[in-house]
LUMZAZA-78840 format. One record per residue (C-alpha): residue in one letter; chain; residue number from 0; x, z, y. Coordinates in nm, 3 decimals. Each point is the difference from the previous one (the first is absolute). Layout:
<node "A"; "A"; NUM; <X; Z; Y>> ...
***
This chain:
<node "M"; "A"; 0; <25.865; -0.703; 1.692>> <node "K"; "A"; 1; <0.322; 0.052; 0.193>> <node "D"; "A"; 2; <0.285; -0.248; -0.037>> <node "N"; "A"; 3; <0.242; 0.268; -0.111>> <node "L"; "A"; 4; <-0.217; 0.061; -0.304>> <node "N"; "A"; 5; <0.040; -0.363; -0.109>> <node "P"; "A"; 6; <0.365; -0.104; -0.041>> <node "R"; "A"; 7; <-0.088; -0.369; -0.034>> <node "R"; "A"; 8; <-0.204; -0.001; 0.321>> <node "E"; "A"; 9; <0.276; 0.190; 0.183>> <node "F"; "A"; 10; <0.253; -0.258; -0.115>> <node "I"; "A"; 11; <-0.219; -0.286; 0.119>> <node "R"; "A"; 12; <-0.052; 0.170; 0.337>> <node "K"; "A"; 13; <0.370; 0.061; 0.055>> <node "T"; "A"; 14; <0.111; -0.347; -0.099>> <node "G"; "A"; 15; <-0.264; -0.173; 0.207>> <node "L"; "A"; 16; <-0.157; -0.177; -0.297>> <node "S"; "A"; 17; <-0.340; 0.140; 0.091>> <node "V"; "A"; 18; <-0.030; -0.224; 0.302>> <node "L"; "A"; 19; <0.026; -0.326; -0.190>> <node "A"; "A"; 20; <-0.275; -0.237; 0.104>> <node "G"; "A"; 21; <-0.053; -0.155; -0.342>> <node "A"; "A"; 22; <-0.296; 0.136; -0.194>> <node "V"; "A"; 23; <0.144; -0.056; -0.347>> <node "V"; "A"; 24; <0.354; 0.105; -0.079>> <node "P"; "A"; 25; <0.141; -0.026; -0.354>> <node "N"; "A"; 26; <0.223; 0.295; -0.081>> <node "I"; "A"; 27; <0.226; 0.058; -0.296>> <node "I"; "A"; 28; <-0.006; 0.348; -0.150>> <node "I"; "A"; 29; <0.153; 0.157; -0.309>> <node "N"; "A"; 30; <-0.249; 0.152; -0.244>> <node "K"; "A"; 31; <0.063; 0.301; -0.222>> <node "S"; "A"; 32; <0.138; -0.213; -0.282>> <node "Y"; "A"; 33; <0.254; -0.150; 0.247>> <node "G"; "A"; 34; <-0.165; -0.340; -0.016>> <node "M"; "A"; 35; <-0.071; -0.208; 0.310>> <node "K"; "A"; 36; <-0.350; -0.067; 0.125>> <node "K"; "A"; 37; <-0.165; -0.147; 0.306>> <node "E"; "A"; 38; <-0.260; 0.177; 0.207>> <node "T"; "A"; 39; <-0.230; -0.121; 0.273>> <node "I"; "A"; 40; <-0.009; 0.173; 0.337>> <node "I"; "A"; 41; <-0.272; -0.090; 0.251>> <node "G"; "A"; 42; <-0.080; 0.122; 0.349>> <node "H"; "A"; 43; <0.179; 0.031; 0.333>> <node "G"; "A"; 44; <0.189; 0.254; 0.209>> <node "S"; "A"; 45; <-0.017; 0.352; -0.136>> <node "H"; "A"; 46; <-0.306; -0.078; -0.213>> <node "R"; "A"; 47; <0.140; -0.187; -0.298>> <node "Y"; "A"; 48; <-0.115; 0.026; -0.359>> <node "R"; "A"; 49; <0.116; -0.071; -0.353>> <node "V"; "A"; 50; <-0.259; -0.180; -0.214>> <node "I"; "A"; 51; <-0.054; 0.191; -0.326>> <node "E"; "A"; 52; <-0.087; -0.246; -0.275>> <node "G"; "A"; 53; <-0.276; 0.092; -0.244>> <node "W"; "A"; 54; <-0.102; 0.328; 0.159>> <node "G"; "A"; 55; <-0.339; 0.129; -0.119>> <node "N"; "A"; 56; <-0.071; -0.284; -0.243>> <node "L"; "A"; 57; <-0.252; 0.114; -0.259>> <node "D"; "A"; 58; <-0.166; -0.149; -0.307>> <node "P"; "A"; 59; <-0.279; -0.215; 0.148>> <node "S"; "A"; 60; <-0.199; 0.022; -0.321>> <node "K"; "A"; 61; <-0.027; 0.376; 0.049>> <node "N"; "A"; 62; <0.034; 0.050; 0.376>> <node "P"; "A"; 63; <-0.085; -0.327; 0.175>> <node "V"; "A"; 64; <-0.015; -0.064; 0.372>> <node "N"; "A"; 65; <-0.178; -0.268; 0.198>> <node "D"; "A"; 66; <0.068; 0.022; 0.372>> <node "C"; "A"; 67; <0.231; 0.296; 0.071>> <node "H"; "A"; 68; <-0.151; 0.085; 0.335>> <node "E"; "A"; 69; <0.145; 0.330; 0.119>> <node "M"; "A"; 70; <0.224; 0.290; -0.093>> <node "V"; "A"; 71; <0.063; 0.357; 0.122>> <node "E"; "A"; 72; <0.228; 0.292; -0.087>> <node "D"; "A"; 73; <-0.143; 0.345; -0.069>> <node "A"; "A"; 74; <0.158; 0.337; 0.074>> <node "R"; "A"; 75; <0.153; 0.012; -0.347>> <node "G"; "A"; 76; <0.181; -0.328; 0.058>> <node "R"; "A"; 77; <-0.226; -0.199; -0.229>> <node "L"; "A"; 78; <-0.081; -0.359; 0.097>> <node "I"; "A"; 79; <-0.370; -0.089; -0.015>> <node "L"; "A"; 80; <-0.086; -0.370; -0.026>> <node "L"; "A"; 81; <-0.346; -0.147; 0.062>> <node "T"; "A"; 82; <-0.103; -0.323; -0.173>> <node "N"; "A"; 83; <-0.335; -0.177; -0.029>> <node "E"; "A"; 84; <0.046; -0.020; -0.377>> <node "T"; "A"; 85; <-0.280; 0.222; -0.132>> <node "K"; "A"; 86; <0.176; 0.080; -0.327>> <node "N"; "A"; 87; <0.214; 0.237; 0.210>> <node "N"; "A"; 88; <-0.066; -0.008; 0.374>> <node "V"; "A"; 89; <0.260; 0.272; 0.064>> <node "I"; "A"; 90; <0.345; -0.004; -0.157>> <node "I"; "A"; 91; <0.234; 0.291; 0.066>> <node "Y"; "A"; 92; <0.379; -0.038; -0.035>> <node "D"; "A"; 93; <0.299; 0.225; 0.042>> <node "K"; "A"; 94; <0.290; -0.120; 0.216>> <node "S"; "A"; 95; <0.177; -0.162; -0.296>> <node "G"; "A"; 96; <-0.301; -0.223; -0.066>> <node "K"; "A"; 97; <-0.121; 0.195; -0.302>> <node "L"; "A"; 98; <-0.376; 0.009; -0.054>> <node "L"; "A"; 99; <-0.147; 0.349; 0.040>> <node "E"; "A"; 100; <-0.375; -0.055; -0.015>> <node "T"; "A"; 101; <-0.285; -0.237; 0.082>> <node "W"; "A"; 102; <-0.364; 0.037; 0.094>> <node "G"; "A"; 103; <-0.291; -0.184; 0.158>> <node "N"; "A"; 104; <-0.218; -0.286; -0.125>> <node "S"; "A"; 105; <-0.280; -0.010; 0.259>> <node "Y"; "A"; 106; <0.176; -0.153; 0.302>> <node "P"; "A"; 107; <-0.022; -0.378; -0.039>> <node "G"; "A"; 108; <0.092; -0.058; 0.364>> <node "A"; "A"; 109; <0.269; 0.268; 0.025>> <node "H"; "A"; 110; <0.195; -0.094; 0.310>> <node "G"; "A"; 111; <0.101; 0.286; 0.233>> <node "L"; "A"; 112; <0.170; 0.322; -0.109>> <node "T"; "A"; 113; <0.075; 0.296; 0.227>> <node "I"; "A"; 114; <0.124; 0.346; -0.098>> <node "S"; "A"; 115; <-0.085; 0.307; 0.205>> <node "D"; "A"; 116; <0.115; 0.362; -0.022>> <node "E"; "A"; 117; <-0.300; 0.215; 0.081>> <node "G"; "A"; 118; <0.072; 0.373; -0.006>> <node "G"; "A"; 119; <0.277; -0.035; -0.257>> <node "E"; "A"; 120; <-0.199; -0.224; -0.235>> <node "E"; "A"; 121; <0.046; -0.376; -0.006>> <node "F"; "A"; 122; <-0.277; -0.257; -0.013>> <node "L"; "A"; 123; <-0.019; -0.377; -0.025>> <node "Y"; "A"; 124; <-0.222; -0.232; 0.203>> <node "I"; "A"; 125; <-0.076; -0.328; -0.176>> <node "A"; "A"; 126; <-0.145; -0.285; 0.205>> <node "D"; "A"; 127; <-0.195; -0.224; -0.240>> <node "N"; "A"; 128; <-0.085; -0.350; 0.126>> <node "T"; "A"; 129; <-0.250; -0.074; -0.275>> <node "R"; "A"; 130; <-0.187; 0.329; 0.016>> <node "S"; "A"; 131; <0.002; -0.004; 0.383>> <node "Q"; "A"; 132; <0.096; 0.366; -0.012>> <node "V"; "A"; 133; <0.283; 0.242; 0.061>> <node "I"; "A"; 134; <0.036; 0.254; -0.279>> <node "K"; "A"; 135; <0.186; 0.331; 0.033>> <node "T"; "A"; 136; <0.147; 0.130; -0.326>> <node "D"; "A"; 137; <0.237; 0.270; -0.115>> <node "L"; "A"; 138; <0.327; -0.104; -0.164>> <node "K"; "A"; 139; <-0.165; -0.004; -0.343>> <node "G"; "A"; 140; <-0.273; -0.241; 0.108>> <node "K"; "A"; 141; <-0.289; 0.240; 0.053>> <node "E"; "A"; 142; <-0.223; -0.138; 0.276>> <node "I"; "A"; 143; <-0.046; 0.244; 0.287>> <node "M"; "A"; 144; <-0.182; -0.209; 0.261>> <node "V"; "A"; 145; <-0.131; -0.356; 0.037>> <node "L"; "A"; 146; <-0.037; -0.165; 0.341>> <node "D"; "A"; 147; <-0.246; -0.290; -0.003>> <node "Y"; "A"; 148; <-0.036; -0.274; 0.258>> <node "P"; "A"; 149; <-0.068; 0.148; 0.346>> <node "K"; "A"; 150; <-0.364; -0.107; 0.027>> <node "E"; "A"; 151; <-0.067; 0.252; 0.276>> <node "T"; "A"; 152; <0.224; -0.190; 0.246>> <node "G"; "A"; 153; <-0.245; -0.290; 0.010>> <node "N"; "A"; 154; <0.281; -0.252; -0.045>> <node "Y"; "A"; 155; <-0.070; -0.073; -0.367>> <node "D"; "A"; 156; <-0.315; -0.150; -0.150>> <node "Y"; "A"; 157; <0.095; 0.058; -0.363>> <node "P"; "A"; 158; <0.284; 0.160; -0.202>> <node "R"; "A"; 159; <0.199; -0.314; -0.082>> <node "Q"; "A"; 160; <0.068; -0.061; 0.368>> <node "F"; "A"; 161; <0.228; 0.305; -0.021>> <node "V"; "A"; 162; <0.326; -0.089; -0.179>> <node "P"; "A"; 163; <0.245; 0.287; 0.059>> <node "T"; "A"; 164; <0.371; -0.066; -0.038>> <node "E"; "A"; 165; <0.169; 0.329; 0.093>> <node "T"; "A"; 166; <-0.038; 0.359; 0.117>> <node "A"; "A"; 167; <0.208; 0.248; 0.197>> <node "I"; "A"; 168; <-0.041; 0.377; 0.022>> <node "N"; "A"; 169; <0.084; 0.205; 0.308>> <node "P"; "A"; 170; <0.207; 0.291; -0.138>> <node "A"; "A"; 171; <-0.101; 0.221; 0.294>> <node "N"; "A"; 172; <-0.374; 0.010; -0.066>> <node "G"; "A"; 173; <-0.074; -0.216; -0.307>> <node "D"; "A"; 174; <-0.176; -0.279; 0.191>> <node "I"; "A"; 175; <-0.033; -0.315; -0.209>> <node "Y"; "A"; 176; <0.056; -0.347; 0.146>> <node "I"; "A"; 177; <-0.120; -0.303; -0.198>> <node "V"; "A"; 178; <0.089; -0.357; 0.094>> <node "D"; "A"; 179; <-0.239; -0.274; -0.108>> <node "G"; "A"; 180; <0.262; -0.274; -0.008>> <node "Y"; "A"; 181; <-0.181; -0.239; -0.232>> <node "G"; "A"; 182; <-0.341; 0.063; 0.153>> <node "K"; "A"; 183; <-0.099; 0.035; 0.365>> <node "N"; "A"; 184; <0.333; 0.145; 0.115>> <node "Y"; "A"; 185; <-0.131; 0.332; 0.126>> <node "V"; "A"; 186; <0.192; 0.326; -0.012>> <node "T"; "A"; 187; <-0.229; 0.287; -0.105>> <node "Q"; "A"; 188; <0.095; 0.362; 0.063>> <node "Y"; "A"; 189; <-0.147; 0.289; -0.202>> <node "D"; "A"; 190; <0.072; 0.370; -0.002>> <node "A"; "A"; 191; <0.150; 0.160; -0.311>> <node "N"; "A"; 192; <-0.346; 0.050; -0.150>> <node "G"; "A"; 193; <-0.102; -0.362; 0.040>> <node "K"; "A"; 194; <-0.210; 0.035; 0.316>> <node "L"; "A"; 195; <0.013; -0.307; 0.225>> <node "I"; "A"; 196; <0.180; 0.057; 0.330>> <node "R"; "A"; 197; <0.036; -0.348; 0.150>> <node "Q"; "A"; 198; <0.067; -0.365; -0.066>> <node "F"; "A"; 199; <0.209; -0.241; 0.206>> <node "G"; "A"; 200; <0.167; -0.339; -0.022>> <node "G"; "A"; 201; <-0.178; -0.286; -0.171>> <node "S"; "A"; 202; <0.092; -0.365; -0.041>> <node "G"; "A"; 203; <0.145; -0.181; 0.300>> <node "N"; "A"; 204; <0.301; -0.110; 0.198>> <node "T"; "A"; 205; <0.008; 0.269; 0.270>> <node "D"; "A"; 206; <0.238; 0.294; 0.023>> <node "D"; "A"; 207; <-0.244; 0.240; -0.164>> <node "T"; "A"; 208; <-0.127; -0.231; -0.280>> <node "F"; "A"; 209; <0.156; -0.141; -0.316>> <node "N"; "A"; 210; <0.047; -0.294; -0.231>> <node "C"; "A"; 211; <0.041; 0.197; -0.325>> <node "C"; "A"; 212; <0.073; 0.365; 0.081>> <node "H"; "A"; 213; <0.160; 0.028; -0.342>> <node "G"; "A"; 214; <0.186; 0.331; 0.031>> <node "V"; "A"; 215; <-0.009; 0.322; 0.201>> <node "L"; "A"; 216; <0.234; 0.296; 0.051>> <node "V"; "A"; 217; <-0.018; 0.327; 0.193>> <node "D"; "A"; 218; <0.342; -0.020; 0.166>> <node "T"; "A"; 219; <0.121; 0.359; 0.042>> <node "R"; "A"; 220; <0.354; -0.067; 0.126>> <node "D"; "A"; 221; <-0.101; 0.118; 0.348>> <node "K"; "A"; 222; <-0.139; 0.335; -0.113>> <node "A"; "A"; 223; <-0.152; 0.073; 0.340>> <node "N"; "A"; 224; <-0.175; -0.335; 0.016>> <node "P"; "A"; 225; <-0.076; -0.155; -0.343>> <node "T"; "A"; 226; <-0.154; -0.346; 0.001>> <node "L"; "A"; 227; <-0.160; -0.253; -0.232>> <node "L"; "A"; 228; <0.211; -0.298; -0.102>> <node "I"; "A"; 229; <-0.219; -0.281; -0.135>> <node "T"; "A"; 230; <0.104; -0.338; -0.138>> <node "D"; "A"; 231; <-0.171; -0.301; 0.156>> <node "R"; "A"; 232; <0.119; -0.220; -0.284>> <node "G"; "A"; 233; <-0.160; -0.330; 0.091>> <node "H"; "A"; 234; <0.158; 0.022; 0.345>> <node "M"; "A"; 235; <0.338; 0.105; -0.150>> <node "Q"; "A"; 236; <0.031; 0.326; 0.192>> <node "Y"; "A"; 237; <-0.055; 0.374; 0.005>> <node "K"; "A"; 238; <-0.228; 0.169; 0.252>> <node "R"; "A"; 239; <0.031; 0.360; 0.114>> <node "F"; "A"; 240; <-0.308; 0.209; 0.089>> <node "T"; "A"; 241; <-0.071; 0.358; 0.093>> <node "L"; "A"; 242; <-0.157; 0.213; -0.270>> <node "D"; "A"; 243; <-0.339; -0.051; 0.165>> <node "G"; "A"; 244; <0.027; -0.379; -0.006>> <node "K"; "A"; 245; <0.135; -0.099; 0.341>> <node "Y"; "A"; 246; <0.242; -0.295; 0.005>> <node "I"; "A"; 247; <0.359; 0.076; 0.106>> <node "K"; "A"; 248; <0.229; -0.294; -0.080>> <node "T"; "A"; 249; <0.076; -0.297; -0.226>> <node "I"; "A"; 250; <0.319; -0.043; -0.206>> <node "P"; "A"; 251; <0.045; -0.370; -0.091>> <node "T"; "A"; 252; <0.161; -0.097; -0.332>> <node "P"; "A"; 253; <-0.001; -0.381; 0.032>> <node "G"; "A"; 254; <-0.003; -0.186; -0.329>> <node "S"; "A"; 255; <-0.084; 0.313; -0.202>> <node "F"; "A"; 256; <-0.337; 0.084; -0.155>> <node "V"; "A"; 257; <0.056; 0.377; -0.024>> <node "C"; "A"; 258; <-0.212; 0.198; -0.247>> <node "R"; "A"; 259; <0.013; 0.371; 0.091>> <node "P"; "A"; 260; <0.239; 0.225; 0.193>> <node "V"; "A"; 261; <0.176; 0.275; -0.198>> <node "L"; "A"; 262; <0.186; 0.284; 0.171>> <node "R"; "A"; 263; <0.321; 0.151; -0.135>> <node "G"; "A"; 264; <0.223; 0.200; 0.233>> <node "D"; "A"; 265; <0.040; -0.184; 0.331>> <node "N"; "A"; 266; <-0.086; -0.342; -0.142>> <node "I"; "A"; 267; <-0.309; -0.206; -0.071>> <node "Y"; "A"; 268; <0.013; -0.218; -0.312>> <node "A"; "A"; 269; <-0.242; -0.272; -0.107>> <node "A"; "A"; 270; <-0.043; -0.275; -0.254>> <node "V"; "A"; 271; <-0.046; -0.354; 0.128>> <node "Y"; "A"; 272; <-0.198; -0.198; -0.254>> <node "R"; "A"; 273; <0.086; -0.336; 0.153>> <node "S"; "A"; 274; <0.143; -0.175; 0.304>> <node "T"; "A"; 275; <-0.161; -0.273; 0.205>> <node "S"; "A"; 276; <0.302; -0.227; -0.016>> <node "Q"; "A"; 277; <0.011; -0.049; -0.378>> <node "S"; "A"; 278; <-0.215; -0.115; -0.284>> <node "Y"; "A"; 279; <-0.232; 0.263; -0.140>> <node "P"; "A"; 280; <0.131; 0.050; -0.359>> <node "N"; "A"; 281; <0.262; 0.271; -0.054>> <node "S"; "A"; 282; <0.039; 0.086; 0.365>> <node "G"; "A"; 283; <0.045; 0.338; 0.165>> <node "Y"; "A"; 284; <0.255; 0.267; 0.085>> <node "I"; "A"; 285; <0.032; 0.355; 0.138>> <node "T"; "A"; 286; <0.029; 0.104; 0.363>> <node "V"; "A"; 287; <0.148; 0.320; 0.149>> <node "L"; "A"; 288; <-0.068; 0.118; 0.358>> <node "D"; "A"; 289; <0.189; 0.270; 0.185>> <node "G"; "A"; 290; <-0.138; 0.270; 0.229>> <node "N"; "A"; 291; <-0.017; -0.247; 0.288>> <node "D"; "A"; 292; <-0.227; -0.239; -0.193>> <node "K"; "A"; 293; <0.286; -0.246; -0.047>> <node "V"; "A"; 294; <0.059; -0.183; -0.330>> <node "V"; "A"; 295; <0.347; 0.102; -0.124>> <node "S"; "A"; 296; <0.002; -0.137; -0.355>> <node "T"; "A"; 297; <-0.193; -0.256; -0.204>> <node "P"; "A"; 298; <0.091; 0.030; -0.370>> <node "G"; "A"; 299; <-0.077; -0.331; -0.166>> <node "G"; "A"; 300; <-0.053; -0.169; 0.337>> <node "T"; "A"; 301; <0.204; -0.146; 0.281>> <node "A"; "A"; 302; <0.194; 0.234; 0.226>> <node "P"; "A"; 303; <-0.201; 0.135; 0.295>> <node "E"; "A"; 304; <0.108; -0.157; 0.327>> <node "Y"; "A"; 305; <-0.119; 0.090; 0.349>> <node "V"; "A"; 306; <0.030; -0.228; 0.302>> <node "G"; "A"; 307; <-0.106; 0.133; 0.338>> <node "G"; "A"; 308; <-0.142; 0.306; -0.171>> <node "K"; "A"; 309; <-0.227; -0.209; -0.225>> <node "L"; "A"; 310; <0.029; -0.028; -0.377>> <node "L"; "A"; 311; <0.048; -0.356; -0.122>> <node "E"; "A"; 312; <-0.218; -0.129; -0.284>> <node "Q"; "A"; 313; <0.117; 0.119; -0.340>> <node "R"; "A"; 314; <-0.034; -0.155; -0.343>> <node "K"; "A"; 315; <0.096; 0.050; -0.362>> <node "D"; "A"; 316; <0.372; -0.026; -0.078>> <node "L"; "A"; 317; <-0.004; -0.286; -0.250>> <node "S"; "A"; 318; <0.323; 0.121; -0.161>> <node "F"; "A"; 319; <-0.190; 0.299; -0.142>> <node "Q"; "A"; 320; <-0.282; -0.078; -0.241>> <node "G"; "A"; 321; <-0.071; 0.355; -0.116>> <node "F"; "A"; 322; <-0.333; 0.050; 0.182>> <node "M"; "A"; 323; <-0.343; -0.146; -0.068>> <node "H"; "A"; 324; <-0.242; 0.113; 0.273>> <node "P"; "A"; 325; <0.102; 0.363; 0.065>> <node "H"; "A"; 326; <-0.313; 0.201; 0.077>> <node "D"; "A"; 327; <0.131; 0.349; 0.070>> <node "V"; "A"; 328; <0.309; 0.218; 0.009>> <node "C"; "A"; 329; <0.052; 0.352; -0.127>> <node "V"; "A"; 330; <0.309; 0.159; 0.158>> <node "D"; "A"; 331; <0.118; 0.302; -0.198>> <node "R"; "A"; 332; <0.190; 0.305; 0.121>> <node "D"; "A"; 333; <0.332; -0.175; -0.065>> <node "E"; "A"; 334; <-0.117; -0.297; 0.210>> <node "N"; "A"; 335; <-0.024; -0.230; -0.299>> <node "I"; "A"; 336; <-0.285; -0.251; 0.024>> <node "Y"; "A"; 337; <-0.250; -0.092; -0.272>> <node "V"; "A"; 338; <-0.191; -0.323; 0.057>> <node "P"; "A"; 339; <-0.337; -0.067; -0.169>> <node "Q"; "A"; 340; <-0.100; -0.366; 0.028>> <node "W"; "A"; 341; <-0.319; -0.203; 0.019>> <node "A"; "A"; 342; <-0.049; -0.325; -0.198>> <node "S"; "A"; 343; <0.340; 0.051; -0.161>> <node "Q"; "A"; 344; <-0.081; -0.118; -0.354>> <node "K"; "A"; 345; <-0.094; 0.354; -0.103>> <node "T"; "A"; 346; <0.350; 0.133; 0.046>> <node "Y"; "A"; 347; <0.091; 0.365; 0.056>> <node "P"; "A"; 348; <0.143; 0.137; 0.327>> <node "V"; "A"; 349; <0.347; -0.087; 0.128>> <node "K"; "A"; 350; <0.243; 0.281; 0.078>> <node "L"; "A"; 351; <0.246; -0.023; 0.290>> <node "E"; "A"; 352; <0.271; 0.268; 0.003>> <node "R"; "A"; 353; <0.132; 0.100; 0.342>> <node "V"; "A"; 354; <0.373; -0.060; 0.038>> 
***
């Protein structure tokens, strides 16, 4: 979204307010009834966000959630939430937070959610921890394909050793990448029909291994040379690989346990479910990287600071208590962010409106 399409953002840019270092800024605005009200703005630099109170709250007796693990936007602008509550594993909202539909009651370990446009039709890929499977469905919940544990690789003795956390789809050829972040930390690549191509990674502390490869993305910003961006969450970093599994580089995010990378425009966004420097309960924040793999904003966290080209350790901004273990981000076409959360007392996603 261009600044000239958003008068508030243009005003902030011109007046220099967007470069404030503080993560939480109270602002006074006038509402339609000419009353005064406070709003909360979080983030840094040009990536700052208004916290929208009460967005997407539903009746928990009718549409409950447990852990709100992940969320995606479809081509129609609908927001699709995945929860491991089997009364309604999938909850679909419009942008205002209105409930549109629900489906799914057979995914007790629903964890990863990826959307893929395949020949003009969209499909979902659900990574289920409990079932040790990745399930491809249409947008109505019809199962199209089920990928079981990759027994043929020889790296697994039984299904429960495979605990998939996320998938990514290569838009060029439909290849499917599955990260086994809660299992043996392998990355398994299949073709679009589910035929095994290769497996790489595994648990370890070397450049090409992982301590919880929780999320994966096919990064298409360099159209001539797309790569895989994989979170190495236990080591608090991202790792970049070629599409055939060769290690390229490491991007440290000290202090931040990043969940999965999400691409929107030139930026990579991710939820951080906790920081190393703080107590576990109600931790977490959001992180935004630019095209040079540099953190430029940390909504809900401390301002990113680089010394000698290295990012200093980040942590939760204690003046903002609006997050409880963010697990994913969905960045819509207007660059608003929706934040599903894990272990958050069964609360619905948080909406952050770009300013």
